[in-house]
N, C-alpha and C positions, 0 to 999 in steps of 0.2 A: 855499261858493265858493273860500274861500282856498286849500283844498287843491288845487283845480284850477290856481289860479294858481302855486301853488309847483311843481307838476308840470310846468307849461309852462315856468316858468324854468328848471327843472332841465334840461329837454329842450332848451331854448334854449342852455344854456351847455355841456352835455355833449356834443351832437352835434358842434360843430366841434372839440371836444378829441379826440374819437374819431377823426374824419378825420385831424387833424394828426398824431395819434400814429401812425396807420397809415401816413402818408407818411413820417414820420421813421424808422419802424422798417424800411422796406423799402429804405432807402439803404444800401449796402454801404460800409464804411470800411475803408481800408487801415491795417493795423497791422504793426508790425515785430515779427518773432519775438524771444523772449527768448533763443534759442539763439545763441551766437556763431558767426559765418560767418567763415571763414578766407579768406584769399587764394586758397589751392588750391581751396576750395570754389567760389569765384567764377571761377576760371579754368576749372574743370571745366564749370560750367554754361555758360559762353561757348563752349567747345570743342564741347560736346554740340548747343548750338543751331546752330552753324556747320555741324557734320557733318549734321544732320537737314536743313538747307536745301540742303546740296550733294548729298544722296542722295534729294531729292524726286522725281526722275525714275525711281527705282527702286521706286516704291510698289507695282508689281504683284508684284515678287519679294521678299518680305519677308526671306527667308533671305539674299539677296544684300545687300539693303539693311542688315540688321544687321551683317554681316560688315564691309561698307565703312564704316559708321558707326563701328564699333569702331576700325577702322584709321584712319580720320581723326581720331578723339578722341585716340588714342594718339600720333599724329604731331604734333597741335596741342599736347598737354601737353608732349610731349619738346621742342617749338620754344620753349615757354615756361620750359624748364629743369627740368622735373620728371623724376624717375626712378621706375620701379616696383620 
């Protein structure tokens, strides 16, 4: 009978740990990349984000949207003082 008691105790202790581990592992954590991000990279991301928002109405015409986004990104970067 002692073996049944030890199995019961093991199950009693292991089961909650399994559930806690499953809950903890499903949580996504934000990490910062090791790659250096330059101010130009940040500005480009911001310009692309703004351009995508400005061209959302052109969703049906992907060719026109792509061209307009490229123009807006270029104008935005130039306004921030960048040159190609």
